mmCIF file as gemmi writes it, N, C-alpha and C atoms, coordinates in Angstrom:
data_model
loop_
_atom_site.group_PDB
_atom_site.id
_atom_site.type_symbol
_atom_site.label_atom_id
_atom_site.label_alt_id
_atom_site.label_comp_id
_atom_site.label_asym_id
_atom_site.label_entity_id
_atom_site.label_seq_id
_atom_site.pdbx_PDB_ins_code
_atom_site.Cartn_x
_atom_site.Cartn_y
_atom_site.Cartn_z
_atom_site.occupancy
_atom_site.B_iso_or_equiv
_atom_site.pdbx_formal_charge
_atom_site.auth_seq_id
_atom_site.auth_asym_id
_atom_site.pdbx_PDB_model_num
ATOM 1 N N . MET Axp A 1 ? 0.915 -1.334 -0.03 1 0 ? 1 A 1
ATOM 2 C CA . MET Axp A 1 ? 0.291 -0.117 0.004 1 0 ? 1 A 1
ATOM 3 C C . MET Axp A 1 ? 0.85 1.298 0.019 1 0 ? 1 A 1
ATOM 4 N N . SER Axp A 2 ? 0.627 2.039 -0.819 1 0 ? 2 A 1
ATOM 5 C CA . SER Axp A 2 ? 1.394 3.131 -0.843 1 0 ? 2 A 1
ATOM 6 C C . SER Axp A 2 ? 1.361 4.185 0.394 1 0 ? 2 A 1
ATOM 7 N N . LYS Axp A 3 ? 2.283 5.089 0.563 1 0 ? 3 A 1
ATOM 8 C CA . LYS Axp A 3 ? 1.991 5.855 1.776 1 0 ? 3 A 1
ATOM 9 C C . LYS Axp A 3 ? 1.111 7.026 1.822 1 0 ? 3 A 1
ATOM 10 N N . ALA Axp A 4 ? 0.812 7.319 0.694 1 0 ? 4 A 1
ATOM 11 C CA . ALA Axp A 4 ? -0.523 8.63 0.336 1 0 ? 4 A 1
ATOM 12 C C . ALA Axp A 4 ? -1.715 7.756 0.622 1 0 ? 4 A 1
ATOM 13 N N . LEU Axp A 5 ? -1.956 6.436 0.034 1 0 ? 5 A 1
ATOM 14 C CA . LEU Axp A 5 ? -3.052 5.636 0.373 1 0 ? 5 A 1
ATOM 15 C C . LEU Axp A 5 ? -3.224 5.365 1.744 1 0 ? 5 A 1
ATOM 16 N N . SER Axp A 6 ? -2.323 5.198 2.366 1 0 ? 6 A 1
ATOM 17 C CA . SER Axp A 6 ? -2.258 4.755 3.892 1 0 ? 6 A 1
ATOM 18 C C . SER Axp A 6 ? -2.911 6.407 4.781 1 0 ? 6 A 1
ATOM 19 N N . LYS Axp A 7 ? -2.444 7.442 4.151 1 0 ? 7 A 1
ATOM 20 C CA . LYS Axp A 7 ? -2.444 8.751 4.602 1 0 ? 7 A 1
ATOM 21 C C . LYS Axp A 7 ? -4.086 8.74 4.478 1 0 ? 7 A 1
ATOM 22 N N . ALA Axp A 8 ? -4.609 9.03 3.115 1 0 ? 8 A 1
ATOM 23 C CA . ALA Axp A 8 ? -5.907 9.02 3.234 1 0 ? 8 A 1
ATOM 24 C C . ALA Axp A 8 ? -6.713 8.007 3.88 1 0 ? 8 A 1
ATOM 25 N N . LYS Axp A 9 ? -6.41 6.947 3.926 1 0 ? 9 A 1
ATOM 26 C CA . LYS Axp A 9 ? -7.199 5.965 4.659 1 0 ? 9 A 1
ATOM 27 C C . LYS Axp A 9 ? -6.973 6.711 6.388 1 0 ? 9 A 1
ATOM 28 N N . GLY Axp A 10 ? -6.009 6.98 6.819 1 0 ? 10 A 1
ATOM 29 C CA . GLY Axp A 10 ? -5.99 7.435 8.147 1 0 ? 10 A 1
ATOM 30 C C . GLY Axp A 10 ? -7.282 8.605 8.323 1 0 ? 10 A 1
ATOM 31 N N . PHE Axp A 11 ? -6.902 9.787 7.391 1 0 ? 11 A 1
ATOM 32 C CA . PHE Axp A 11 ? -7.651 10.919 7.462 1 0 ? 11 A 1
ATOM 33 C C . PHE Axp A 11 ? -9.282 10.446 7.271 1 0 ? 11 A 1
ATOM 34 N N . LYS Axp A 12 ? -9.695 9.321 6.43 1 0 ? 12 A 1
ATOM 35 C CA . LYS Axp A 12 ? -10.868 9.127 6.687 1 0 ? 12 A 1
ATOM 36 C C . LYS Axp A 12 ? -11.552 8.675 7.836 1 0 ? 12 A 1
ATOM 37 N N . LYS Axp A 13 ? -10.84 8.24 8.589 1 0 ? 13 A 1
ATOM 38 C CA . LYS Axp A 13 ? -10.802 7.596 9.987 1 0 ? 13 A 1
ATOM 39 C C . LYS Axp A 13 ? -10.82 8.905 10.876 1 0 ? 13 A 1
ATOM 40 N N . SER Axp A 14 ? -10.448 9.528 10.385 1 0 ? 14 A 1
ATOM 41 C CA . SER Axp A 14 ? -10.105 10.915 11.572 1 0 ? 14 A 1
ATOM 42 C C . SER Axp A 14 ? -11.409 11.546 11.762 1 0 ? 14 A 1
ATOM 43 N N . LYS Axp A 15 ? -11.305 12.654 12.695 1 0 ? 15 A 1
ATOM 44 C CA . LYS Axp A 15 ? -12.368 13.484 13.09 1 0 ? 15 A 1
ATOM 45 C C . LYS Axp A 15 ? -12.596 14.649 12.047 1 0 ? 15 A 1
ATOM 46 N N . SER Axp A 16 ? -11.532 15.043 11.893 1 0 ? 16 A 1
ATOM 47 C CA . SER Axp A 16 ? -11.279 15.83 10.517 1 0 ? 16 A 1
ATOM 48 C C . SER Axp A 16 ? -12.143 15.257 9.328 1 0 ? 16 A 1
ATOM 49 N N . GLY Axp A 17 ? -11.845 14.259 8.933 1 0 ? 17 A 1
ATOM 50 C CA . GLY Axp A 17 ? -12.474 13.313 7.919 1 0 ? 17 A 1
ATOM 51 C C . GLY Axp A 17 ? -13.991 13.204 8.059 1 0 ? 17 A 1
ATOM 52 N N . THR Axp A 18 ? -14.143 12.808 9.077 1 0 ? 18 A 1
ATOM 53 C CA . THR Axp A 18 ? -15.585 12.546 9.202 1 0 ? 18 A 1
ATOM 54 C C . THR Axp A 18 ? -16.388 13.994 9.323 1 0 ? 18 A 1
ATOM 55 N N . TYR Axp A 19 ? -15.943 14.893 9.642 1 0 ? 19 A 1
ATOM 56 C CA . TYR Axp A 19 ? -16.702 16.143 9.358 1 0 ? 19 A 1
ATOM 57 C C . TYR Axp A 19 ? -16.721 16.577 8.249 1 0 ? 19 A 1
ATOM 58 N N . LEU Axp A 20 ? -15.704 16.465 7.375 1 0 ? 20 A 1
ATOM 59 C CA . LEU Axp A 20 ? -15.677 16.521 6.123 1 0 ? 20 A 1
ATOM 60 C C . LEU Axp A 20 ? -16.498 15.647 5.053 1 0 ? 20 A 1
ATOM 61 N N . SER Axp A 21 ? -16.939 14.31 5.692 1 0 ? 21 A 1
ATOM 62 C CA . SER Axp A 21 ? -18.083 13.448 4.677 1 0 ? 21 A 1
ATOM 63 C C . SER Axp A 21 ? -19.279 13.923 5.339 1 0 ? 21 A 1
ATOM 64 N N . ILE Axp A 22 ? -19.409 14.604 6.504 1 0 ? 22 A 1
ATOM 65 C CA . ILE Axp A 22 ? -20.72 14.854 6.949 1 0 ? 22 A 1
ATOM 66 C C . ILE Axp A 22 ? -20.957 16.483 6.417 1 0 ? 22 A 1
ATOM 67 N N . ALA Axp A 23 ? -20.13 17.102 5.95 1 0 ? 23 A 1
ATOM 68 C CA . ALA Axp A 23 ? -20.51 18.234 4.965 1 0 ? 23 A 1
ATOM 69 C C . ALA Axp A 23 ? -20.975 17.596 3.77 1 0 ? 23 A 1
ATOM 70 N N . THR Axp A 24 ? -20.344 17.11 3.097 1 0 ? 24 A 1
ATOM 71 C CA . THR Axp A 24 ? -20.391 16.819 1.579 1 0 ? 24 A 1
ATOM 72 C C . THR Axp A 24 ? -21.991 15.76 1.505 1 0 ? 24 A 1
ATOM 73 N N . THR Axp A 25 ? -21.852 15.221 2.587 1 0 ? 25 A 1
ATOM 74 C CA . THR Axp A 25 ? -23.253 14.188 2.621 1 0 ? 25 A 1
ATOM 75 C C . THR Axp A 25 ? -24.282 15.128 2.729 1 0 ? 25 A 1
ATOM 76 N N . ALA Axp A 26 ? -23.986 16.49 3.831 1 0 ? 26 A 1
ATOM 77 C CA . ALA Axp A 26 ? -25.246 17.306 3.774 1 0 ? 26 A 1
ATOM 78 C C . ALA Axp A 26 ? -25.321 18.12 2.46 1 0 ? 26 A 1
ATOM 79 N N . PHE Axp A 27 ? -24.045 18.65 1.856 1 0 ? 27 A 1
ATOM 80 C CA . PHE Axp A 27 ? -24.204 19.204 0.609 1 0 ? 27 A 1
ATOM 81 C C . PHE Axp A 27 ? -24.963 18.38 -0.511 1 0 ? 27 A 1
ATOM 82 N N . GLY Axp A 28 ? -24.96 17.122 -0.367 1 0 ? 28 A 1
ATOM 83 C CA . GLY Axp A 28 ? -25.595 16.347 -1.549 1 0 ? 28 A 1
ATOM 84 C C . GLY Axp A 28 ? -27.38 16.511 -1.16 1 0 ? 28 A 1
ATOM 85 N N . ALA Axp A 29 ? -27.49 16.855 0.135 1 0 ? 29 A 1
ATOM 86 C CA . ALA Axp A 29 ? -29.06 16.961 0.274 1 0 ? 29 A 1
ATOM 87 C C . ALA Axp A 29 ? -29.692 18.075 -0.543 1 0 ? 29 A 1
ATOM 88 N N . VAL Axp A 30 ? -28.939 19.405 -0.671 1 0 ? 30 A 1
ATOM 89 C CA . VAL Axp A 30 ? -29.404 20.43 -1.458 1 0 ? 30 A 1
ATOM 90 C C . VAL Axp A 30 ? -29.638 19.885 -2.701 1 0 ? 30 A 1
ATOM 91 N N . SER Axp A 31 ? -28.941 19.184 -3.801 1 0 ? 31 A 1
ATOM 92 C CA . SER Axp A 31 ? -29.453 18.637 -4.947 1 0 ? 31 A 1
ATOM 93 C C . SER Axp A 31 ? -30.813 17.607 -4.916 1 0 ? 31 A 1
ATOM 94 N N . VAL Axp A 32 ? -30.935 16.91 -3.738 1 0 ? 32 A 1
ATOM 95 C CA . VAL Axp A 32 ? -31.855 16.011 -3.457 1 0 ? 32 A 1
ATOM 96 C C . VAL Axp A 32 ? -33.062 16.921 -3.47 1 0 ? 32 A 1
ATOM 97 N N . ALA Axp A 33 ? -33.404 18.143 -2.585 1 0 ? 33 A 1
ATOM 98 C CA . ALA Axp A 33 ? -34.404 18.826 -2.405 1 0 ? 33 A 1
ATOM 99 C C . ALA Axp A 33 ? -34.549 19.689 -3.698 1 0 ? 33 A 1
ATOM 100 N N . LYS Axp A 34 ? -33.544 19.95 -4.961 1 0 ? 34 A 1
ATOM 101 C CA . LYS Axp A 34 ? -33.779 20.719 -5.834 1 0 ? 34 A 1
ATOM 102 C C . LYS Axp A 34 ? -34.493 19.512 -6.899 1 0 ? 34 A 1
ATOM 103 N N . GLN Axp A 35 ? -34.164 18.228 -6.833 1 0 ? 35 A 1
ATOM 104 C CA . GLN Axp A 35 ? -34.685 17.269 -7.436 1 0 ? 35 A 1
ATOM 105 C C . GLN Axp A 35 ? -35.953 17.103 -7.356 1 0 ? 35 A 1
ATOM 106 N N . ALA Axp A 36 ? -36.123 17.092 -5.934 1 0 ? 36 A 1
ATOM 107 C CA . ALA Axp A 36 ? -37.557 16.925 -5.601 1 0 ? 36 A 1
ATOM 108 C C . ALA Axp A 36 ? -38.686 17.717 -6.023 1 0 ? 36 A 1
ATOM 109 N N . LYS Axp A 37 ? -38.289 19.121 -5.458 1 0 ? 37 A 1
ATOM 110 C CA . LYS Axp A 37 ? -39.063 20.379 -5.995 1 0 ? 37 A 1
ATOM 111 C C . LYS Axp A 37 ? -39.302 20.641 -7.679 1 0 ? 37 A 1
ATOM 112 N N . LYS Axp A 38 ? -38.321 19.788 -8.476 1 0 ? 38 A 1
ATOM 113 C CA . LYS Axp A 38 ? -38.627 19.864 -9.788 1 0 ? 38 A 1
ATOM 114 C C . LYS Axp A 38 ? -39.647 18.81 -9.92 1 0 ? 38 A 1
ATOM 115 N N . ALA Axp A 39 ? -39.521 17.706 -9.575 1 0 ? 39 A 1
ATOM 116 C CA . ALA Axp A 39 ? -40.432 16.561 -9.458 1 0 ? 39 A 1
ATOM 117 C C . ALA Axp A 39 ? -41.768 17.072 -9.358 1 0 ? 39 A 1
ATOM 118 N N . ARG Axp A 40 ? -42.126 17.391 -8.305 1 0 ? 40 A 1
ATOM 119 C CA . ARG Axp A 40 ? -43.331 17.931 -7.587 1 0 ? 40 A 1
ATOM 120 C C . ARG Axp A 40 ? -44.065 18.887 -8.65 1 0 ? 40 A 1
ATOM 121 N N . SER Axp A 41 ? -43.174 19.834 -9.146 1 0 ? 41 A 1
ATOM 122 C CA . SER Axp A 41 ? -43.545 20.922 -10.272 1 0 ? 41 A 1
ATOM 123 C C . SER Axp A 41 ? -44.103 20.447 -11.576 1 0 ? 41 A 1
ATOM 124 N N . GLU Axp A 42 ? -43.389 19.076 -11.846 1 0 ? 42 A 1
ATOM 125 C CA . GLU Axp A 42 ? -43.55 18.465 -12.934 1 0 ? 42 A 1
ATOM 126 C C . GLU Axp A 42 ? -44.638 17.063 -12.96 1 0 ? 42 A 1
ATOM 127 N N . HIS Axp A 43 ? -45.18 17.236 -11.455 1 0 ? 43 A 1
ATOM 128 C CA . HIS Axp A 43 ? -45.728 15.841 -11.535 1 0 ? 43 A 1
ATOM 129 C C . HIS Axp A 43 ? -45.106 14.576 -11.8 1 0 ? 43 A 1
ATOM 130 N N . ASP Axp A 44 ? -43.776 14.449 -11.638 1 0 ? 44 A 1
ATOM 131 C CA . ASP Axp A 44 ? -43.28 13.077 -12.102 1 0 ? 44 A 1
ATOM 132 C C . ASP Axp A 44 ? -42.799 12.371 -10.602 1 0 ? 44 A 1
ATOM 133 N N . THR Axp A 45 ? -43.862 11.377 -10.78 1 0 ? 45 A 1
ATOM 134 C CA . THR Axp A 45 ? -43.86 10.411 -9.321 1 0 ? 45 A 1
ATOM 135 C C . THR Axp A 45 ? -42.675 9.878 -9.598 1 0 ? 45 A 1
ATOM 136 N N . LEU Axp A 46 ? -41.548 9.17 -10.566 1 0 ? 46 A 1
ATOM 137 C CA . LEU Axp A 46 ? -40.954 8.336 -10.715 1 0 ? 46 A 1
ATOM 138 C C . LEU Axp A 46 ? -39.584 9.163 -9.764 1 0 ? 46 A 1
ATOM 139 N N . ARG Axp A 47 ? -39.514 10.193 -10.657 1 0 ? 47 A 1
ATOM 140 C CA . ARG Axp A 47 ? -38.505 11.081 -10.038 1 0 ? 47 A 1
ATOM 141 C C . ARG Axp A 47 ? -38.475 11.371 -8.594 1 0 ? 47 A 1
ATOM 142 N N . LEU Axp A 48 ? -39.965 11.751 -7.975 1 0 ? 48 A 1
ATOM 143 C CA . LEU Axp A 48 ? -39.999 11.933 -6.627 1 0 ? 48 A 1
ATOM 144 C C . LEU Axp A 48 ? -39.754 10.873 -5.948 1 0 ? 48 A 1
ATOM 145 N N . ILE Axp A 49 ? -39.991 9.761 -6.383 1 0 ? 49 A 1
ATOM 146 C CA . ILE Axp A 49 ? -39.7 8.607 -5.49 1 0 ? 49 A 1
ATOM 147 C C . ILE Axp A 49 ? -38.375 8.516 -5.288 1 0 ? 49 A 1
ATOM 148 N N . ASP Axp A 50 ? -37.327 8.602 -6.614 1 0 ? 50 A 1
ATOM 149 C CA . ASP Axp A 50 ? -35.899 8.405 -6.664 1 0 ? 50 A 1
ATOM 150 C C . ASP Axp A 50 ? -35.363 9.96 -5.614 1 0 ? 50 A 1
ATOM 151 N N . ALA Axp A 51 ? -36.282 10.67 -5.459 1 0 ? 51 A 1
ATOM 152 C CA . ALA Axp A 51 ? -35.503 11.863 -4.436 1 0 ? 51 A 1
ATOM 153 C C . ALA Axp A 51 ? -35.716 11.674 -3.125 1 0 ? 51 A 1
ATOM 154 N N . ALA Axp A 52 ? -36.826 10.733 -2.847 1 0 ? 52 A 1
ATOM 155 C CA . ALA Axp A 52 ? -37.203 10.574 -1.693 1 0 ? 52 A 1
ATOM 156 C C . ALA Axp A 52 ? -36.273 9.146 -1.062 1 0 ? 52 A 1
ATOM 157 N N . VAL Axp A 53 ? -35.829 8.053 -2.01 1 0 ? 53 A 1
ATOM 158 C CA . VAL Axp A 53 ? -35.007 7.419 -1.787 1 0 ? 53 A 1
ATOM 159 C C . VAL Axp A 53 ? -33.599 7.879 -1.59 1 0 ? 53 A 1
ATOM 160 N N . SER Axp A 54 ? -33.196 8.744 -2.032 1 0 ? 54 A 1
ATOM 161 C CA . SER Axp A 54 ? -31.732 9.495 -2.09 1 0 ? 54 A 1
ATOM 162 C C . SER Axp A 54 ? -32.125 9.943 -0.834 1 0 ? 54 A 1
ATOM 163 N N . ALA Axp A 55 ? -33.041 10.798 -0.567 1 0 ? 55 A 1
ATOM 164 C CA . ALA Axp A 55 ? -33.333 11.527 0.904 1 0 ? 55 A 1
ATOM 165 C C . ALA Axp A 55 ? -32.865 10.444 1.949 1 0 ? 55 A 1
ATOM 166 N N . ALA Axp A 56 ? -33.325 9.493 2.068 1 0 ? 56 A 1
ATOM 167 C CA . ALA Axp A 56 ? -33.379 8.427 2.876 1 0 ? 56 A 1
ATOM 168 C C . ALA Axp A 56 ? -31.747 7.898 2.794 1 0 ? 56 A 1
ATOM 169 N N . ALA Axp A 57 ? -31.359 7.392 1.651 1 0 ? 57 A 1
ATOM 170 C CA . ALA Axp A 57 ? -29.699 7.31 2.044 1 0 ? 57 A 1
ATOM 171 C C . ALA Axp A 57 ? -28.95 8.461 2.907 1 0 ? 57 A 1
ATOM 172 N N . ILE Axp A 58 ? -29.232 9.58 2.136 1 0 ? 58 A 1
ATOM 173 C CA . ILE Axp A 58 ? -28.437 10.879 2.889 1 0 ? 58 A 1
ATOM 174 C C . ILE Axp A 58 ? -28.838 10.546 4.71 1 0 ? 58 A 1
ATOM 175 N N . VAL Axp A 59 ? -30.002 10.375 4.667 1 0 ? 59 A 1
ATOM 176 C CA . VAL Axp A 59 ? -30.214 10.389 6.396 1 0 ? 59 A 1
ATOM 177 C C . VAL Axp A 59 ? -29.334 9.408 6.723 1 0 ? 59 A 1
ATOM 178 N N . THR Axp A 60 ? -29.593 8.166 6.566 1 0 ? 60 A 1
ATOM 179 C CA . THR Axp A 60 ? -28.661 7.012 6.829 1 0 ? 60 A 1
ATOM 180 C C . THR Axp A 60 ? -27.318 7.496 6.88 1 0 ? 60 A 1
ATOM 181 N N . GLY Axp A 61 ? -26.828 7.683 5.716 1 0 ? 61 A 1
ATOM 182 C CA . GLY Axp A 61 ? -25.331 8.324 5.801 1 0 ? 61 A 1
ATOM 183 C C . GLY Axp A 61 ? -25.011 8.952 6.786 1 0 ? 61 A 1
ATOM 184 N N . LEU Axp A 62 ? -25.556 10.238 6.912 1 0 ? 62 A 1
ATOM 185 C CA . LEU Axp A 62 ? -25.595 11.184 8.254 1 0 ? 62 A 1
ATOM 186 C C . LEU Axp A 62 ? -25.108 10.396 9.76 1 0 ? 62 A 1
ATOM 187 N N . ALA Axp A 63 ? -26.405 9.691 9.515 1 0 ? 63 A 1
ATOM 188 C CA . ALA Axp A 63 ? -26.311 8.881 11.158 1 0 ? 63 A 1
ATOM 189 C C . ALA Axp A 63 ? -25.208 7.889 11.126 1 0 ? 63 A 1
ATOM 190 N N . ILE Axp A 64 ? -24.728 7.329 10.371 1 0 ? 64 A 1
ATOM 191 C CA . ILE Axp A 64 ? -23.786 6.352 10.417 1 0 ? 64 A 1
ATOM 192 C C . ILE Axp A 64 ? -22.416 7.169 10.356 1 0 ? 64 A 1
ATOM 193 N N . LEU Axp A 65 ? -22.429 8.424 10.083 1 0 ? 65 A 1
ATOM 194 C CA . LEU Axp A 65 ? -21.285 9.23 10.185 1 0 ? 65 A 1
ATOM 195 C C . LEU Axp A 65 ? -21.234 10.043 11.528 1 0 ? 65 A 1
ATOM 196 N N . TYR Axp A 66 ? -22.511 10.295 12.263 1 0 ? 66 A 1
ATOM 197 C CA . TYR Axp A 66 ? -22.723 10.773 13.458 1 0 ? 66 A 1
ATOM 198 C C . TYR Axp A 66 ? -22.006 9.882 14.613 1 0 ? 66 A 1
ATOM 199 N N . ARG Axp A 67 ? -22.56 8.539 14.265 1 0 ? 67 A 1
ATOM 200 C CA . ARG Axp A 67 ? -21.831 7.354 14.84 1 0 ? 67 A 1
ATOM 201 C C . ARG Axp A 67 ? -20.829 7.083 15.315 1 0 ? 67 A 1
ATOM 202 N N . GLU Axp A 68 ? -20.07 7.52 14.069 1 0 ? 68 A 1
ATOM 203 C CA . GLU Axp A 68 ? -18.656 7.365 13.871 1 0 ? 68 A 1
ATOM 204 C C . GLU Axp A 68 ? -17.904 8.556 14.721 1 0 ? 68 A 1
ATOM 205 N N . LEU Axp A 69 ? -18.463 9.447 15.009 1 0 ? 69 A 1
ATOM 206 C CA . LEU Axp A 69 ? -17.85 10.642 15.54 1 0 ? 69 A 1
ATOM 207 C C . LEU Axp A 69 ? -18.154 10.343 16.864 1 0 ? 69 A 1
ATOM 208 N N . LYS Axp A 70 ? -19.21 9.667 17.618 1 0 ? 70 A 1
ATOM 209 C CA . LYS Axp A 70 ? -19.143 9.169 18.909 1 0 ? 70 A 1
ATOM 210 C C . LYS Axp A 70 ? -18.16 8.354 19.003 1 0 ? 70 A 1
ATOM 211 N N . ARG Axp A 71 ? -17.991 7.503 18.4 1 0 ? 71 A 1
ATOM 212 C CA . ARG Axp A 71 ? -16.856 6.264 18.543 1 0 ? 71 A 1
ATOM 213 C C . ARG Axp A 71 ? -15.682 6.813 18.47 1 0 ? 71 A 1
ATOM 214 N N . LEU Axp A 72 ? -15.322 7.94 17.859 1 0 ? 72 A 1
ATOM 215 C CA . LEU Axp A 72 ? -14.061 8.514 17.608 1 0 ? 72 A 1
ATOM 216 C C . LEU Axp A 72 ? -13.863 9.571 19.247 1 0 ? 72 A 1
ATOM 217 N N . GLY Axp A 73 ? -15.021 9.33 20.029 1 0 ? 73 A 1
ATOM 218 C CA . GLY Axp A 73 ? -14.767 10.294 21.312 1 0 ? 73 A 1
ATOM 219 C C . GLY Axp A 73 ? -14.536 11.766 20.929 1 0 ? 73 A 1
ATOM 220 N N . ASP Axp A 74 ? -15.551 12.376 20.144 1 0 ? 74 A 1
ATOM 221 C CA . ASP Axp A 74 ? -15.628 13.666 20.169 1 0 ? 74 A 1
ATOM 222 C C . ASP Axp A 74 ? -15.85 14.376 21.19 1 0 ? 74 A 1
ATOM 223 N N . ASP Axp A 75 ? -15.187 15.503 21.321 1 0 ? 75 A 1
ATOM 224 C CA . ASP Axp A 75 ? -15.541 16.356 22.689 1 0 ? 75 A 1
ATOM 225 C C . ASP Axp A 75 ? -16.317 17.606 22.208 1 0 ? 75 A 1
ATOM 226 N N . ASP Axp A 76 ? -16.983 17.621 21.169 1 0 ? 76 A 1
ATOM 227 C CA . ASP Axp A 76 ? -17.766 18.71 20.744 1 0 ? 76 A 1
ATOM 228 C C . ASP Axp A 76 ? -19.093 18.615 21.783 1 0 ? 76 A 1
ATOM 229 N N . VAL Axp A 77 ? -19.137 20.076 21.878 1 0 ? 77 A 1
ATOM 230 C CA . VAL Axp A 77 ? -20.83 20.297 22.825 1 0 ? 77 A 1
ATOM 231 C C . VAL Axp A 77 ? -21.9 19.781 22.072 1 0 ? 77 A 1
ATOM 232 N N . LEU Axp A 78 ? -21.994 19.651 20.862 1 0 ? 78 A 1
ATOM 233 C CA . LEU Axp A 78 ? -23.533 19.317 20.117 1 0 ? 78 A 1
ATOM 234 C C . LEU Axp A 78 ? -23.539 17.919 20.205 1 0 ? 78 A 1
ATOM 235 N N . LEU Axp A 79 ? -22.33 17.416 20.448 1 0 ? 79 A 1
ATOM 236 C CA . LEU Axp A 79 ? -22.708 15.735 20.259 1 0 ? 79 A 1
ATOM 237 C C . LEU Axp A 79 ? -22.909 15.031 21.638 1 0 ? 79 A 1
ATOM 238 N N . GLY Axp A 80 ? -22.537 16.009 22.57 1 0 ? 80 A 1
ATOM 239 C CA . GLY Axp A 80 ? -23.201 15.446 23.993 1 0 ? 80 A 1
ATOM 240 C C . GLY Axp A 80 ? -22.225 14.606 24.547 1 0 ? 80 A 1
């Protein structure tokens, strides 16, 4: 395994990496919200279902990342 890849994997498991993952996942919610709004205005049920499934995936991903932060023992006041 290369040194750069090893560092990248280490960052991914760090608090900073987890916060970055939360931010990028939350940013994806903006796209899903736009998709849902457009689907509603066009009465496109299939795209609306797709947006709902995507939103569920985002919520699940955020929950997993939150659990990872708790596992890392974050001292942030917001996490309790």
